[in-house]
C-alpha angles and dihedrals in degrees: 000000000000113000094340135135111206096192093050091051093050092046093053098044093043087051091053093054090041090065090065097096092051092044089050091051093050093047092047091050094048095048091042089056091056107268110175104195145001131231126200104207110180126153122220121338096350088064089066090053090061094053099083089056090048090050091050091053092047090054101037107027136055090209107117109248129181138189114205140165109252090210088062098036095056088058099046111015118206133251091236096047102093143134086284092062129101113215123199113203116185121189127156093204095038088221105080105148098223093044094050089052089048092052090053091051091048091053089056090049092048096234120154109254128206116185124197109200143162095218128045101201095067135094093264091040093054106034110045118105088234116022123194114191124193115160113228139149131219095276093053104030100088096063091041095054093041090054095046094049092045090053088050093052092049089051091053090053092047093049090053095047092248090117119035120230093249093056091045091053091048093050092047091047090056092046090055088061093052101086093062091043092050090052090054090049090054092051092049093049097047096097091050094044093071092051091048090050090051090057090053093045090050095069137040095215132047135175116217125197141168142138141227118011094345094057091082089056091053090050092045096049093048097046106029102034109026099031102034101031102030105024091232116146116240139176111208112194129173113244089237088062098038094094092047102068112326095074089068089065094057115103134158095279099037115111115229118186115195124196117203126194135182104249133100092281095066093104089067090059091044089058092054091046091053093050105040100068089060091067108021137040091201103076114138120187125199110190124184088207089070093068123083118233105177113210095012114125122232093250091053091046087057090054097047100044093108090050091053092049091047092052095052093042089058086063090051090051092050090057094039095058091052094043092052095035087233114125114218090235094060114110135173098198112354108112089340093115140351117290 
């Protein structure tokens, strides 16, 4: 595969799943001590990677769960953010400015903090109440954070009796097989990845849409990869909103990229897919159902759809940066100076 290290990928994703016992212990302790709610407090792209876990808890658990912007929350607080809260702060670098400020505010509040970081010797790596370190880099971080947050959500459900221990063990057993399966998915998709990249490189504007737990991946890929790392303009829109504004922007030569998952929200994506060919000849569909995951149950496939899409999109990005002669690490402004 182009510019890819198989062993590094397996090491990172296996490391993410390997954190599950420690995550489970921390969640069990926090809920056992009387925690009343949970906040996912990511900044930037990593915030999107927490959203499938948040959605799972909204649908399957009665435990109050929130997703907020740390940059806002440090200014205003929230009535439900108290010393009885559990706050999840993900940051690959461990140094994200807004997240470090959020951690300081949470310490004053007395909330229990759990940080998910790629580097231990950082503010977020040193100062969380529970610190989970799994080294990753930009091209491997999406799957890692998706896996960690999914394990966390499953632990919340188990601790509350909303998922029995047998089901938890089965789900976790299947997740431990996922790194090898994702690697096989990458290999199988490699020939298509270059063609997909060519479609993206062939236009300077793309609309992205999706629903359910793959919508965050559509938002993430448009904003964090194409906009930030490739300077390509995008318009991410949730499939629920597509027919309330965005459809009027679709014309024959407008690129629309649709992500489809395998959860209960799939009919929303089906509706877009049925409509779009009537008005554009540039519809591209990326469907997690198209990728084989031997031994993975249907319910687990529904949970890992965003991880599957993230892993094939990494292959697209690898070809795109070469095709456009624009390395993914090149920035004009991001972390180039103080702002």
